[in-house]
C-alpha positions as CSV (number, residue, x, y, z in Angstrom):
1,M,36.9,107.8,75.0
2,Q,39.3,110.4,76.5
3,R,39.3,113.9,75.0
4,N,43.0,113.9,74.1
5,V,45.3,111.1,73.0
6,S,48.9,112.0,73.8
7,D,49.6,115.7,73.3
8,T,49.0,115.5,69.6
9,Y,45.4,114.4,69.0
10,E,42.2,116.0,70.1
11,I,39.2,113.6,69.8
12,L,36.3,115.3,67.9
13,G,33.8,112.4,68.1
14,K,33.2,108.8,67.3
15,I,32.3,108.2,63.6
16,G,32.0,104.4,63.5
17,E,33.2,101.0,64.5
18,G,34.8,98.4,62.3
19,N,35.6,94.7,62.8
20,S,39.0,95.6,64.2
21,G,38.2,98.6,66.4
22,E,36.5,101.9,67.2
23,I,36.9,104.8,64.8
24,Y,37.2,108.4,65.9
25,K,37.6,111.7,64.1
26,A,40.4,113.7,65.6
27,Y,42.3,116.9,65.1
28,H,46.1,116.6,64.6
29,K,47.5,119.6,66.5
30,N,50.9,119.6,64.9
31,L,49.7,119.2,61.3
32,G,46.7,121.4,61.8
33,K,44.3,119.0,60.1
34,E,41.6,116.4,60.8
35,V,42.6,112.8,60.9
36,V,41.0,109.4,61.7
37,L,42.1,107.7,64.9
38,K,41.3,104.0,65.2
39,K,41.5,102.4,68.6
40,I,42.4,98.8,68.1
41,K,40.3,96.0,69.8
42,T,42.0,94.4,72.8
43,E,42.2,91.0,71.1
44,I,44.0,92.5,68.1
45,K,46.2,94.7,70.3
46,D,47.8,91.6,71.8
47,F,49.0,90.6,68.3
48,V,50.4,93.9,67.3
49,N,52.3,95.0,70.4
50,N,56.0,95.0,69.8
51,R,55.7,93.8,66.2
52,A,58.0,95.7,63.8
53,E,55.9,94.7,60.8
54,V,53.4,97.5,61.6
55,D,55.9,99.9,59.8
56,V,54.6,98.4,56.5
57,L,51.4,100.3,57.1
58,K,53.2,103.6,57.3
59,N,54.9,103.0,54.0
60,L,51.6,102.4,52.0
61,R,51.3,104.9,49.1
62,H,48.3,104.4,46.9
63,S,45.8,106.8,45.4
64,C,42.9,104.7,46.6
65,L,44.1,104.3,50.2
66,P,44.3,106.8,53.1
67,Q,47.9,107.4,54.3
68,V,48.7,105.9,57.6
69,L,50.3,108.7,59.6
70,D,51.2,107.1,62.9
71,F,50.9,104.0,65.1
72,L,50.6,104.7,68.8
73,Q,50.7,102.6,72.0
74,I,49.5,104.7,75.0
75,D,48.5,103.4,78.4
76,G,48.0,99.9,77.1
77,D,45.8,101.0,74.2
78,V,46.9,100.8,70.5
79,Y,45.9,103.4,67.9
80,T,46.4,103.9,64.2
81,V,46.2,107.4,62.7
82,M,45.2,107.9,59.1
83,D,44.2,110.6,56.8
84,F,40.6,111.7,57.0
85,I,38.9,111.0,53.7
86,P,36.0,113.4,52.8
87,G,33.1,112.2,50.7
88,N,30.3,109.7,51.1
89,S,30.5,105.9,51.3
90,F,28.8,103.6,48.9
91,K,26.7,102.5,51.8
92,Q,25.3,106.0,52.1
93,Y,24.5,106.2,48.4
94,L,22.9,102.8,48.5
95,E,20.8,103.8,51.5
96,A,19.7,106.9,49.5
97,G,18.5,104.6,46.7
98,T,21.2,105.6,44.2
99,V,21.3,103.5,41.1
100,F,24.7,103.3,39.5
101,P,25.4,102.8,35.8
102,E,27.0,99.5,35.0
103,K,29.9,101.2,33.3
104,S,30.7,103.2,36.4
105,V,30.5,100.0,38.6
106,L,33.0,98.3,36.3
107,I,35.4,101.2,36.6
108,W,35.1,101.2,40.4
109,A,35.5,97.4,40.5
110,K,38.8,97.7,38.6
111,Q,40.0,100.4,41.1
112,I,39.0,98.3,44.1
113,C,40.7,95.3,42.6
114,T,43.9,97.2,41.8
115,T,44.0,98.4,45.4
116,L,43.5,94.9,46.8
117,A,46.3,93.7,44.6
118,Y,48.5,96.4,46.0
119,L,47.7,95.5,49.6
120,H,48.1,91.8,49.0
121,N,51.5,92.3,47.5
122,Q,52.9,94.0,50.5
123,N,55.6,92.3,52.6
124,P,53.9,91.0,54.7
125,P,50.7,91.0,52.8
126,I,47.8,93.1,54.1
127,I,44.3,91.5,54.0
128,H,41.6,94.1,54.2
129,S,39.2,91.5,55.8
130,D,36.2,94.0,56.0
131,L,35.5,95.1,52.5
132,K,32.0,96.4,52.1
133,P,30.1,99.4,50.7
134,G,30.5,101.2,54.1
135,N,34.3,101.0,53.9
136,I,34.6,102.4,50.3
137,M,34.4,106.1,49.9
138,L,33.4,107.8,46.6
139,M,35.6,110.9,46.5
140,S,34.7,114.1,44.7
141,N,36.9,113.3,41.8
142,G,34.8,110.2,41.0
143,N,37.4,107.7,42.3
144,I,37.2,105.3,45.2
145,C,39.1,105.1,48.5
146,L,39.3,102.0,50.7
147,I,39.1,102.7,54.4
148,D,39.3,100.8,57.6
149,F,41.5,97.9,56.4
150,N,42.3,95.4,59.2
151,I,45.6,96.2,60.9
152,S,46.0,92.7,62.2
153,A,45.9,91.4,58.6
154,S,49.5,92.5,57.9
155,L,51.0,90.7,60.9
156,D,50.9,87.0,60.3
157,G,52.6,85.9,57.0
158,N,50.0,85.5,54.2
159,C,47.0,85.3,56.5
160,A,44.9,87.6,58.7
161,W,43.7,87.0,62.2
162,V,39.9,86.9,62.2
163,T,38.4,89.1,64.9
164,G,35.1,90.0,63.2
165,F,33.0,89.8,60.1
166,T,30.2,91.6,58.3
167,S,27.3,89.4,57.4
168,G,26.5,89.3,53.7
169,Y,30.0,90.4,52.7
170,A,32.3,88.1,54.6
171,A,33.5,84.8,53.1
172,P,32.1,81.6,54.6
173,E,35.6,80.6,55.9
174,Q,35.9,84.0,57.6
175,I,32.5,83.5,59.4
176,Q,33.5,79.9,60.5
177,A,36.9,81.2,61.7
178,M,35.2,83.9,63.8
179,K,32.8,81.5,65.4
180,Y,35.7,79.2,66.3
181,N,37.9,82.0,67.6
182,Q,35.1,83.3,69.9
183,N,35.3,80.0,71.8
184,E,39.1,79.5,71.7
185,L,40.8,81.1,74.7
186,D,44.3,80.4,73.4
187,R,44.7,83.1,70.8
188,S,47.8,81.4,69.3
189,C,45.3,78.8,68.0
190,W,43.0,81.2,66.3
191,K,42.0,80.6,62.7
192,T,43.0,82.9,59.9
193,V,42.0,83.8,56.4
194,D,44.0,84.7,53.3
195,A,43.5,87.0,50.3
196,R,40.7,84.9,48.8
197,A,38.5,86.1,51.6
198,D,38.9,89.6,50.2
199,I,38.0,88.2,46.8
200,Y,34.7,87.0,48.1
201,S,34.0,90.3,49.9
202,F,34.9,92.1,46.6
203,G,32.2,90.1,44.8
204,A,29.6,90.7,47.5
205,T,30.3,94.4,47.5
206,I,30.1,94.8,43.7
207,Y,27.0,92.6,43.7
208,H,25.3,95.1,46.1
209,I,26.5,98.2,44.3
210,A,25.4,96.8,40.9
211,T,22.0,95.6,42.0
212,G,21.1,97.7,45.1
213,Q,20.5,94.4,46.9
214,K,22.8,92.9,49.5
215,P,23.7,89.2,48.6
216,K,22.0,86.6,50.7
217,P,23.6,83.1,50.6
218,D,21.4,80.1,50.8
219,E,21.9,77.2,53.3
220,S,24.7,75.8,51.0
221,G,26.4,79.2,50.9
222,F,25.5,80.0,47.3
223,V,24.2,83.4,46.3
224,E,21.4,83.9,43.7
225,D,22.8,84.7,40.3
226,I,23.2,88.5,39.9
227,R,21.5,88.3,36.4
228,N,18.3,87.4,38.2
229,K,18.1,90.6,40.2
230,G,16.3,92.7,37.6
231,R,19.3,94.9,36.6
232,K,20.8,94.8,33.1
233,I,24.4,93.5,33.4
234,N,27.1,92.3,31.0
235,D,27.2,88.5,31.0
236,V,31.0,88.3,31.4
237,F,31.0,90.8,34.2
238,A,28.2,88.9,35.9
239,S,30.1,85.6,35.7
240,I,33.2,87.3,37.2
241,I,31.2,88.5,40.2
242,M,29.6,85.1,40.7
243,K,33.0,83.4,40.5
244,C,34.2,85.7,43.3
245,L,31.2,84.6,45.4
246,E,31.9,80.8,45.2
247,P,31.6,79.4,48.8
248,N,34.6,77.2,48.2
249,P,37.8,79.4,48.1
250,Q,39.5,77.0,45.8
251,K,36.9,77.8,43.1
252,R,37.3,81.6,43.4
253,Y,40.0,83.7,41.8
254,Q,43.2,82.8,43.6
255,S,44.6,86.3,43.5
256,A,43.5,89.9,42.9
257,E,45.8,90.0,39.8
258,L,43.9,87.2,38.1
259,L,40.6,88.9,38.9
260,L,41.9,92.2,37.6
261,S,43.0,90.6,34.4
262,D,39.5,89.3,33.7
263,L,37.9,92.6,34.6
264,K,40.2,94.4,32.1
265,N,39.3,91.9,29.3
266,I,35.6,91.8,29.7
267,Q,34.9,93.5,26.4
268,A,37.1,91.1,24.4
269,K,35.4,88.1,26.1
270,D,31.9,89.3,25.6
271,K,30.4,87.2,22.8
272,R,27.7,89.8,22.1
273,Y,30.4,92.4,21.6
274,R,32.3,90.2,19.1
275,R,29.1,89.5,17.2
276,L,28.4,93.2,17.1
277,V,31.9,93.9,15.7
278,Q,31.4,91.2,13.1
279,K,28.0,92.6,12.2
280,Q,29.5,96.1,11.7
281,K,32.1,94.6,9.4
282,I,29.4,92.9,7.3
283,I,27.4,96.0,7.1
284,Y,30.5,98.0,6.0
285,I,31.3,95.5,3.3
286,C,27.7,95.4,2.0
287,T,27.5,99.2,2.0
288,V,30.7,99.5,0.0
289,A,29.4,96.9,-2.5
290,V,26.1,98.8,-2.9
291,M,28.0,102.1,-3.4
292,F,30.0,100.6,-6.2
293,L,27.0,99.1,-8.0
294,S,25.1,102.4,-7.9
295,A,28.0,104.7,-8.6
296,G,27.1,105.4,-12.2
297,V,23.4,106.2,-11.6
298,A,23.4,109.9,-10.9
299,V,27.0,111.2,-10.2
300,S,26.2,114.9,-10.5
301,G,23.1,114.7,-8.3
302,Y,25.1,112.6,-5.7
303,F,27.8,115.2,-5.3
304,R,25.2,118.0,-5.0
305,M,23.4,116.1,-2.3
306,D,26.6,115.2,-0.5
307,A,27.7,118.8,-0.4
308,E,24.4,119.8,1.2
309,K,24.7,116.9,3.7
310,Q,28.3,118.0,4.6
311,K,27.2,121.5,5.2
312,K,24.4,120.4,7.5
313,Y,26.7,118.0,9.3
314,E,29.3,120.7,10.0
315,L,26.5,122.9,11.4
316,L,25.4,120.2,13.7
317,V,29.0,119.6,15.0
318,R,29.3,123.4,15.7
319,Q,26.0,123.2,17.6
320,E,27.4,120.3,19.6
321,A,30.4,122.4,20.5
322,E,28.2,125.3,21.5
323,C,26.1,123.1,23.8
324,I,29.2,121.8,25.5
325,S,30.4,125.3,26.1
326,A,27.0,126.3,27.6
327,S,26.7,123.0,29.6
328,D,23.4,122.4,27.6
329,F,23.7,118.6,27.4
330,D,20.0,117.9,26.8
331,N,20.1,119.7,23.5
332,F,23.6,118.4,22.8
333,E,22.2,114.8,22.6
334,M,19.6,115.9,20.0
335,Y,22.3,117.4,17.8
336,Y,24.6,114.4,18.3
337,Q,22.0,111.9,17.2
338,E,21.1,113.9,14.2
339,A,24.8,114.3,13.2
340,I,25.7,110.6,13.5
341,N,22.5,109.6,11.6
342,L,23.5,112.0,8.9
343,K,27.1,110.9,8.6
344,P,27.8,107.8,10.8
345,R,31.4,107.3,9.5
346,E,32.6,110.8,10.3
347,L,34.8,111.3,13.4
348,E,33.8,114.9,14.5
349,A,30.4,114.2,16.0
350,Y,31.6,111.2,18.0
351,Y,34.6,113.2,19.3
352,Q,32.2,115.9,20.5
353,K,30.2,113.3,22.3
354,A,33.3,112.0,24.1
355,L,34.2,115.5,25.0
356,A,30.7,116.1,26.4
357,L,31.1,113.0,28.7
358,Y,34.5,114.4,29.8
359,Q,33.0,117.8,30.6
360,Q,30.3,116.1,32.7
361,R,33.0,114.3,34.6
362,Q,31.7,110.9,33.3
363,Y,35.2,109.7,32.8
364,G,34.5,106.0,32.8
365,D,31.7,106.4,30.3
366,G,34.0,108.5,28.2
367,I,36.6,105.7,28.1
368,D,34.0,103.1,27.1
369,F,32.5,105.4,24.5
370,I,35.9,106.2,22.9
371,Q,36.9,102.6,22.9
372,S,33.7,101.1,21.5
373,E,32.3,103.8,19.3
374,I,35.5,105.3,17.9
375,L,38.6,103.2,18.2
376,N,36.8,99.9,17.6
377,N,34.8,101.4,14.6
378,P,36.8,100.6,11.4
379,D,34.6,103.0,9.4
380,I,36.0,105.9,11.5
381,I,39.6,105.0,12.2
382,N,40.6,103.6,8.8
383,G,42.7,106.2,7.0
384,N,42.0,108.8,9.7
385,D,45.2,110.8,10.6
386,T,43.5,113.1,13.1
387,L,43.1,110.6,15.9
388,N,45.7,112.4,18.1
389,N,42.9,114.4,19.7
390,V,41.0,111.2,20.5
391,Y,43.9,109.5,22.1
392,Y,44.7,112.7,24.1
393,L,41.1,112.9,25.4
394,L,41.2,109.2,26.2
395,G,44.4,109.8,28.1
396,N,42.7,112.6,30.0
397,C,39.9,110.3,31.0
398,Y,42.3,107.7,32.3
399,E,44.3,110.4,34.1
400,K,41.1,111.5,35.9
401,Q,40.5,107.9,37.0
402,E,44.2,107.8,38.2
403,D,45.0,105.0,35.8
404,Y,48.3,106.7,35.0
405,E,49.7,103.7,33.1
406,Q,46.9,103.7,30.5
407,A,47.0,107.5,30.4
408,A,50.7,107.4,29.6
409,K,50.1,105.0,26.7
410,C,47.4,107.3,25.2
411,Y,49.6,110.4,25.5
412,E,52.5,108.6,23.9
413,T,50.2,107.6,21.0
414,A,49.0,111.1,20.6
415,I,52.6,112.4,20.5
416,S,53.5,109.8,17.8
417,I,50.7,111.3,15.6
418,M,51.4,114.9,16.4
419,P,54.9,115.4,18.0
420,D,54.7,119.2,18.4
421,N,51.7,119.6,20.7
422,A,52.7,121.0,24.2
423,D,49.6,119.6,25.9
424,Y,50.6,116.1,25.0
425,Y,54.2,116.4,26.5
426,R,52.9,118.2,29.5
427,D,50.4,115.6,30.5
428,Y,52.6,112.7,29.5
429,A,55.3,113.9,31.8
430,I,52.8,114.5,34.6
431,V,51.3,111.0,34.5
432,L,54.8,109.4,34.4
433,A,55.7,111.4,37.5
434,Y,52.5,110.4,39.3
435,S,53.1,106.7,38.5
436,G,56.6,107.0,40.0
437,N,58.6,107.1,36.8
438,M,60.5,110.3,37.5
439,E,63.3,109.4,35.1
440,G,60.8,109.0,32.3
441,A,59.1,112.2,33.2
442,R,62.3,114.1,33.1
443,E,63.1,112.6,29.7
444,V,59.8,113.8,28.3
445,L,60.4,117.2,29.9
446,A,63.8,117.4,28.1
447,E,62.2,116.4,24.8
448,A,59.5,119.1,25.3
449,K,62.3,121.6,25.8
450,N,64.1,120.4,22.6
451,Q,60.8,120.9,20.7
452,Q,61.0,124.5,21.9
453,L,57.5,124.3,23.3
454,D,55.7,127.1,25.2
455,S,57.7,128.1,28.2
456,V,54.6,128.2,30.5
457,E,53.8,124.7,29.6
458,I,57.3,123.7,30.4
459,R,57.2,125.5,33.7
460,Y,53.9,123.9,34.7
461,I,55.4,120.4,34.0
462,E,58.3,121.4,36.4
463,G,55.7,122.3,39.0
464,E,54.0,118.9,38.7
465,L,57.3,117.1,39.0
466,A,58.2,119.1,42.1
467,Y,54.8,118.2,43.6
468,A,55.3,114.6,42.8
469,S,58.7,114.8,44.6
470,Q,56.9,116.3,47.7
471,D,58.6,119.7,47.2
472,Y,55.4,121.5,48.0
473,T,56.9,124.9,48.7
474,G,58.8,124.9,45.4
475,A,55.8,123.5,43.5
476,G,53.5,126.1,44.9
477,S,55.8,128.9,43.8
478,I,55.9,127.5,40.3
479,F,52.1,127.1,40.0
480,R,51.6,130.7,41.2
481,E,54.1,131.8,38.6
482,C,52.1,129.9,35.9
483,I,48.9,131.6,37.1
484,K,50.4,135.0,36.6
485,S,52.1,134.3,33.2
486,T,49.6,132.1,31.3
487,K,46.6,133.2,29.2
488,D,45.5,129.6,28.7
489,E,42.5,129.1,31.0
490,Y,43.0,125.4,31.1
491,I,46.6,125.8,32.4
492,K,45.5,128.5,34.7
493,M,42.7,126.3,36.2
494,R,45.1,123.4,36.7
495,A,47.7,125.7,38.3
496,Y,45.1,127.2,40.7
497,I,44.0,123.7,41.8
498,M,47.6,122.5,42.2
499,A,48.6,125.6,44.2
500,A,45.6,125.0,46.5
501,K,46.8,121.4,47.0
502,C,50.2,122.7,47.9
503,L,48.6,124.8,50.6
504,D,46.7,121.8,51.9
505,E,50.0,120.1,52.5
506,S,51.1,122.9,54.8
507,G,48.1,122.4,57.2
508,D,44.5,123.5,57.6
509,G,44.8,126.2,60.2
510,A,42.8,129.5,59.9
511,E,45.7,131.3,58.3
512,I,46.3,128.7,55.6
513,L,42.6,128.3,55.0
514,M,42.4,132.1,54.4
515,Q,45.2,131.9,51.9
516,K,43.3,129.1,50.2
517,V,40.0,131.0,50.2
518,K,41.6,134.1,48.6
519,M,43.3,132.0,45.9
520,L,40.1,130.0,45.0
521,E,38.0,133.2,45.0
522,E,40.5,134.7,42.6
523,A,40.2,131.6,40.4
524,A,36.4,131.5,40.5
525,G,36.3,135.2,39.5
526,T,38.9,134.7,36.7
527,L,38.0,131.5,35.0
528,S,35.0,131.0,32.6
529,P,32.2,128.6,33.7
530,E,33.5,125.6,31.7
531,Y,36.8,125.7,33.7
532,N,35.6,126.5,37.2
533,I,33.6,123.5,38.5
534,G,36.5,122.0,40.3
535,I,37.4,125.4,41.7
536,L,33.9,125.9,43.0
537,E,33.8,122.5,44.8
538,Q,37.0,123.3,46.6
539,L,35.9,126.8,47.4
540,G,32.5,125.7,48.9
541,Q,34.3,123.2,51.1
542,T,36.9,125.7,52.1
543,Y,34.3,128.3,53.1
544,S,32.6,125.6,55.3
545,D,35.9,124.7,56.9
546,M,36.5,128.4,57.6
547,S,33.2,128.7,59.3
548,K,34.0,125.8,61.5
549,K,37.5,127.0,62.2
550,T,36.6,130.7,63.0
551,G,33.0,130.6,64.1
552,D,32.2,133.2,61.4
553,A,28.7,132.3,60.1
554,S,29.2,134.6,57.0
555,Y,31.4,131.9,55.5
556,N,28.3,129.6,55.6
557,M,26.4,132.0,53.5
558,K,29.3,132.1,51.0
559,A,29.4,128.3,50.9
560,I,25.6,128.3,50.2
561,E,26.1,130.5,47.2
562,V,28.8,128.3,45.9
563,F,26.8,125.1,46.2
564,K,23.9,126.8,44.6
565,K,26.1,127.8,41.7
566,I,27.3,124.2,41.3
567,K,23.6,123.1,41.0
568,E,22.9,125.9,38.5
569,Q,25.7,124.5,36.3
570,G,24.1,121.1,36.3
571,M,26.7,119.4,38.5
572,G,24.7,118.9,41.7
573,S,24.3,115.6,43.7
574,Y,22.8,114.2,46.9
575,S,25.8,115.5,48.7
576,T,25.5,119.0,47.2
577,D,21.8,119.2,48.4
578,Y,22.6,117.7,51.8
579,N,25.4,120.3,52.3
580,L,23.0,123.0,51.3
581,A,20.4,121.8,53.9
582,V,23.0,121.7,56.6
583,L,24.2,125.2,55.8
584,Y,20.7,126.6,55.7
585,Q,20.1,125.1,59.1
586,N,23.4,126.5,60.4
587,V,22.3,130.0,59.4
588,K,18.8,129.4,60.8
589,D,17.0,129.7,57.5
590,Y,14.8,126.8,58.3
591,D,12.2,127.2,55.5
592,K,14.9,126.9,52.8
593,A,16.4,123.9,54.7
594,F,13.0,122.2,54.7
595,S,12.5,123.0,51.0
596,V,15.8,121.4,50.0
597,L,15.3,118.3,52.1
598,N,11.7,117.8,50.8
599,Q,12.9,118.2,47.2
600,M,15.6,115.5,48.0
601,L,12.8,113.1,48.9
602,T,11.4,113.7,45.4
603,D,14.8,113.6,43.6
604,Y,16.5,110.8,45.4
605,G,13.7,108.8,47.0
606,E,12.9,108.1,50.7
607,N,15.7,107.1,53.1
608,Y,16.3,107.5,56.8
609,K,19.1,110.1,56.4
610,T,16.8,112.7,54.8
611,Y,14.0,112.0,57.3
612,K,16.6,112.2,60.1
613,S,17.7,115.6,58.9
614,L,14.1,116.8,58.7
615,A,13.5,115.6,62.2
616,L,16.6,117.4,63.6
617,L,15.7,120.5,61.6
618,E,12.2,120.5,63.2
619,V,13.8,120.2,66.7
620,A,16.0,123.2,65.9
621,K,12.9,125.1,64.7
622,Q,10.8,124.4,67.8
623,S,13.7,125.1,70.1
624,G,13.6,128.7,69.0
625,R,10.0,129.1,70.2
626,P,8.8,129.8,73.7
627,V,8.3,126.5,75.6
628,G,4.5,127.0,75.7
629,E,4.2,127.4,72.0
630,R,6.3,124.3,71.0
631,T,4.6,121.6,69.0
632,Y,6.3,118.3,68.2
633,G,3.7,116.5,66.1
634,V,5.6,117.1,62.9
635,F,8.9,116.0,64.6
636,K,7.2,112.8,65.7
637,G,6.2,112.0,62.1
638,Y,9.7,112.6,60.7
639,Y,11.2,110.6,63.6
640,E,9.0,107.6,63.0
641,K,9.7,107.5,59.3
642,A,13.5,107.9,60.0
643,Q,13.3,105.0,62.5
644,N,11.4,102.8,60.1
645,F,13.7,103.3,57.2
646,Y,16.7,103.1,59.5
647,Q,15.7,99.7,60.7
648,E,15.2,98.5,57.1
649,Q,18.5,99.9,55.9
650,L,20.5,99.1,59.0
651,V,23.5,97.0,58.0
652,N,25.0,94.7,60.5
653,N,23.9,96.7,63.6
654,V,26.4,99.5,62.8
655,N,24.8,102.5,64.6
656,D,24.4,106.0,63.3
657,V,25.2,108.1,66.3
658,E,22.9,110.9,65.1
659,M,20.0,108.4,65.2
660,D,20.9,107.7,68.8
661,R,20.8,111.4,69.5
662,L,17.4,111.7,67.7
663,K,16.0,109.0,69.9
664,E,17.2,110.9,73.0
665,L,15.4,114.0,71.7
666,Y,12.2,112.0,71.1
667,D,12.3,110.4,74.6
668,Q,12.9,113.9,76.1
669,A,9.9,115.3,74.2
670,V,7.7,112.4,75.4
671,S,8.9,112.8,79.1
672,N,8.1,116.5,78.9
673,G,4.6,115.8,77.7
674,W,5.2,117.4,74.3
675,I,4.4,114.2,72.5
676,Q,1.5,111.9,73.4
């Protein structure tokens, strides 16, 4: 691959290969940021040359898709240019042995399905044609992003040209089409697939994410029922997945919209759930009857006991709130259980539990908890006129999941209960703007002004509307104004994050990065711990970016401290530890890098990536010694373990280039006589 593509893109390295072409990480010189360059395979290139329909790709705008920035034809080669999406793929998490909660899997399934529906409804439709865990990124905000969709899939009516497939995820008709196309010289006769192939791949992908096991069709094309794989799964959800995996496309869901409808209505269709609700109603009726029968037994004693119970309950709720403030979620659970056992019909303890889930960024679990334990609990909601906070929190959870339509409904309900709360108007206007309803957003803003709500709240809304309208300069100015004028830490935190996003839109050169560093450092030093986790994540990444951009290793040390702080606040992950190990190696603190990686084996289980990192770290350590003192026995052990796990976890022969480099180092050590 040539070093430069046109005068605009500098190739940084190959990062993968999909069914439709080779994928490179590149630097966009004009925009000053990293992008993904995809060199389209020759057989696809012949279909896309001189086709005006490729413009549809540039017009894609969806929160779960990278933006297509450009489409190039240079010296006979065809390239697409897309945003670079940071984060880890589900393939990486699965290889690390990560087990995902069913509730989270369902949320991601809905997001993937919503994105497929968006692609399929383009004109012409876009068929992804290579949906699999490796092509789905889990971003830092907990949402997914689909990458590497097939460019050829938008160019032939409702169908996609078949130029490849991924075993285990591809529909049977896609595999058959590929085998036929490989032997057909006349490409105009090539076979195609439609949206139902994506439905199959969706089912296979969710099957793998939910069970940790890649589906293996039998000779007839049928996959073993997901309920037999040893993981607990909702029966309705399981049946939806298995319907997607029908070998006959006529028996699958015929569109992503139909699939999404069933995913959204799982709870209502679950017979076990309906029996539970009925049981709750029966218990409630019986309890009321018993209360009436025993009402005259000891009235004065009852009221004394209830007063003591209420006093203890209020103390437990206060302790819940204190635990949330201190991020002490282990003790929180103890107080929560005691509170709901004491007074199972009172709202406050349940609300604190929902708030705790939100604070831990478990937004999907928060949605499910609020719906099942509060809003579907007649003992709590009947006659309760303080549900506005619940609906607002539910809206916040939906907003974090970027389900702006549901968020808007929740905020609207909260406003109907309490119409003079600035927070409700602010976030209602913002989600309307993010969903593209700018007229509705302005109407809500006007109503907020009529209510004479806080001027900073109003100003912040105006900044969000400017950002949604892509007026990043104006929006940045408004957010900086809000930072200076507000005393509300929540508004201040949001304004800092949005101001940083405005800087991102102006490029990622050293000068811009320095501005972003200063802003995020100021935020981290200003905000209290419960408001700074999102700030710290951005700051750590920005420090790392600065080190790469300027070559100043001191930024690596700063990034290390930030990631350590994230772990101290109980928000660490495999990615956090991996970043720490890399940073320690970059600053040549090999002992700490080894310590982090070895602890990762304990915390996350064995996988080739961790052993690969240990092997590369050992090479770096030995390289710093005189040649005569180098010993590579430890390296050999790590290398062999990495290779063994790599071969076990290798999916469809997609190579990890670092494993190729590791083999070269091993072969070199053998040839030099350092390894027997």
